[in-house]
C-alpha positions, 0 to 999 in steps of 0.5 A, spaced: 095 865 683 094 873 684 097 878 679 102 883 682 107 888 678 114 886 680 119 891 682 126 893 680 131 888 681 138 890 680 144 885 678 150 886 683 149 894 682 149 894 674 147 901 671 141 898 668 135 895 673 132 889 670 124 890 670 120 883 671 113 882 671 109 876 673 105 872 677 106 870 685 104 863 686 099 862 692 102 859 698 102 851 696 103 847 703 105 840 700 109 838 695 104 834 691 097 832 693 092 837 697 096 843 696 091 846 702 094 842 707 101 841 711 104 835 710 111 831 712 113 830 705 120 833 704 121 837 697 126 835 692 127 842 689 124 849 687 122 851 681 123 859 680 119 863 675 125 868 673 124 872 666 131 874 665 137 876 670 135 879 676 136 880 684 131 879 689 124 879 686 117 877 689 116 872 683 123 869 683 123 868 690 116 865 692 118 858 689 124 858 694 121 861 700 115 856 699 120 850 699 123 853 705 117 852 709 115 846 706 122 843 708 122 846 715 115 843 716 117 836 714 123 836 718 119 838 724 114 833 723 113 828 729 116 822 728 118 815 730 125 813 733 127 811 726 125 818 723 119 816 719 113 821 720 107 819 724 100 819 721 099 826 725 099 833 724 106 837 726 102 840 732 101 834 735 105 829 739 109 834 743 114 828 746 115 825 739 122 826 736 122 830 730 124 827 723 131 831 723 133 828 730 134 821 727 139 824 722 147 823 724 151 828 728 158 830 726 161 826 732 157 820 730 159 821 722 167 823 723 168 821 731 170 826 736 169 827 743 164 823 747 159 826 752 161 824 759 154 824 762 150 819 764 144 818 759 140 813 762 134 817 760 136 817 753 135 824 752 138 829 746 145 831 748 148 838 746 156 836 746 160 842 748 166 839 746 173 842 746 175 841 739 172 838 733 176 833 728 182 837 725 180 844 726 181 849 731 174 851 731 173 850 739 166 849 742 159 848 739 157 854 743 161 859 739 159 862 733 163 862 726 167 868 729 169 864 736 164 868 740 158 866 744 151 868 744 148 870 751 141 870 752 137 875 756 137 870 762 145 870 761 145 863 759 149 861 753 146 859 746 148 852 744 148 848 737 146 842 734 148 840 727 145 834 723 146 831 716 141 826 712 143 819 710 143 821 703 149 826 705 152 821 710 152 815 705 155 819 700 161 821 705 162 814 707 162 811 700 167 816 697 171 815 704 171 822 706 169 820 713 177 820 715 183 825 713 186 819 710 180 818 706 180 825 704 187 825 702 186 819 698 180 822 694 184 828 692 191 825 691 197 829 691 200 835 687 204 831 683 199 825 682 192 829 683 186 824 682 181 829 679 176 827 684 171 833 686 166 833 692 159 833 689 153 831 694 147 828 691 142 833 688 135 833 689 130 832 683 123 830 681 122 825 676 116 830 674 117 837 676 110 839 674 107 835 678 112 834 683 112 827 684 118 821 684 125 823 684 130 823 690 131 828 696 138 831 696 143 832 701 141 835 707 145 839 712 141 843 718 144 847 724 139 848 730 140 853 736 137 853 743 136 857 749 136 854 756 128 856 758 126 857 765 119 855 766 118 861 771 120 866 766 119 863 759 112 861 756 114 854 754 108 853 750 111 858 745 117 854 743 119 847 740 122 844 747 126 838 748 129 836 755 136 835 754 143 834 757 148 839 756 155 836 756 161 841 757 168 839 756 172 840 762 176 845 758 170 850 758 168 850 765 170 855 771 171 849 775 175 845 771 171 839 771 166 836 766 159 839 766 153 835 765 146 839 766 139 837 764 135 843 762 129 844 758 131 847 751 127 852 746 129 852 739 131 859 737 134 858 730 134 853 724 139 853 718 137 848 713 140 847 706 139 842 701 143 840 694 138 841 688 138 839 681 138 845 676 141 852 675 148 852 678 147 845 681 148 849 688 144 848 695 138 852 697 139 855 704 133 856 708 134 860 715 128 860 720 128 864 727 123 864 733 119 871 733 121 873 740 129 873 738 130 880 737 127 886 734 129 890 727 135 895 728 134 902 727 135 904 720 136 896 717 138 895 711 134 893 705 134 885 703 135 887 696 141 890 697 147 887 693 153 891 696 154 893 703 155 901 705 162 903 705 166 902 712 165 910 713 158 909 712 156 903 715 155 905 722 149 909 720 146 903 719 143 897 724 143 902 730 140 900 737 132 901 736 129 906 741 122 905 741 122 897 744 119 896 750 119 889 751 125 884 753 126 879 747 130 873 748 137 877 746 135 884 747 133 888 753 131 895 752 133 897 759 140 897 757 141 904 754 149 903 753 149 896 751 153 895 744 149 892 739 151 886 736 157 886 740 160 881 745 162 886 750 167 881 754 172 878 748 176 873 751 181 873 745 185 866 745 182 864 752 176 860 752 169 862 755 168 858 761 161 855 763 159 856 771 156 850 774 149 852 775 145 857 771 146 862 769 151 859 766 154 865 762 153 870 768 161 872 768 160 875 761 154 879 763 154 887 761 154 890 768 153 883 771 145 883 768 145 884 761 146 879 755 148 880 748 144 886 745 142 883 738 138 887 733 136 884 726 140 888 721 136 887 715 129 887 714 125 881 712 123 881 705 116 883 703 114 877 699 117 873 705 113 876 710 107 875 707 108 868 706 110 867 713 103 870 715 100 864 711 104 859 714 103 861 721 096 861 720 096 854 718 100 853 724 096 857 729 095 854 736 101 850 736 108 852 738 110 852 730 106 859 729 112 862 733 117 861 728 118 865 721 122 864 715 128 870 715 129 868 707 132 863 702 138 864 699 140 861 692 144 861 686 143 864 679 148 862 674 149 868 669 152 869 662 154 876 663 161 878 664 165 878 669 160 874 673 158 867 673 154 866 679 149 871 683 147 869 690 140 871 691 139 875 696 146 877 696 146 877 704 143 872 709 144 871 716 141 868 722 141 873 728 142 866 733 148 864 728 151 869 725 150 875 730 156 879 729 157 878 722 151 881 719 154 887 716 160 883 714 162 881 707 161 874 709 154 875 712 152 871 707 151 863 707 153 861 700 159 866 700 161 863 707 161 856 705 164 857 699 170 857 703 169 850 705 175 845 702 178 839 704 186 837 705 190 837 699 197 838 697 195 842 691 193 849 690 188 852 690 185 847 695 179 842 693 172 845 694 168 841 699 162 843 695 160 848 700 160 843 706 164 845 712 163 838 715 168 835 712 173 839 716 171 834 722 174 828 719 180 825 723 
């Protein structure tokens, strides 16, 4: 443990700041046993050291950031075909699947479009379907605001979504894997069942020793870019040889596309539902260090309210001192608009070319992709923990990943608020590129809109999971 004076934490802009003093725990690399070695044990919960109500603070955040790195390490541990961790270290067995790759996909859980590709090699499939379930969210290569992310080599970023067996089993047991089952679960306006979606929570039998208990429901979303061995250093990425299967509705030729590519991991969202204050989820988001630079005049991660519409333009502007090209930032484009997709298709679909670069038709001046910068600084405590974890991962591709932050919910008694998101805002530049400085640029705030079909008003909460919207 190292003693450190903790700075001021503001509660949603209240007049009186709350001063917190405490100890910041040293990095703890495994949930139990040898704390100095990385391990494949998935954490069940985090135990904050909070004295009073506050916003983001170093003492309060360290247990959650430690939880994030532990779950990132454990889920990315090499595994057998059934997802059981191998008796190896995380940096070995590069051809082995990772633990999370055994988790079911939404298509496997709820049904949906299937790949038309010949997959005799049993490669990971990145399915870019036309529609998902009963939603109008069209394409797995679009972000939440229906726009794609295009890298510096003019290829679309693709995404993969998984849920662990704990969540999958709950969905099946409650009949939530079909639209009819969801309606039966909720009932009608005149005859509501009173049922509420409540995914299993992770907990320890002995919180102090972090032993026993169970893992909670887990969802994760990963983002990937197409790598070119002639231009990219593949050793800097966790890579997979995968099939990109694009529906005919999303190709320039009007025919299904099956492309075998080497894909590099550039982003990962992980959420686990845990027991405790708020009984909500812990939201962990990671990125590759080569993704994008910090913007000029970035926002502080401790802010609890965004600048006004009149002043927001002063923040998160294009950095001018960048010399190197990032995966999503090219300093040679002096007039590229930051965090904006120049060619917005509105209601028209974005179409893939038959060969790479797949998104060349949407390039700025025919040669630049999406110009991205991070609008929020990395919290100082998170940055310090990143260094400690990256040192443990030195010599492996995993040392090139960083935790952006961990978001969690604090229940308070002070009116008019009941819950506080800590930190207030959190975005991943590869998944929420265009909404970083919007009110929904917060994992919890955005997912709080998740609901399931109901004849009653308001809609029945889906317990922060949009996955249930994929049921048919």
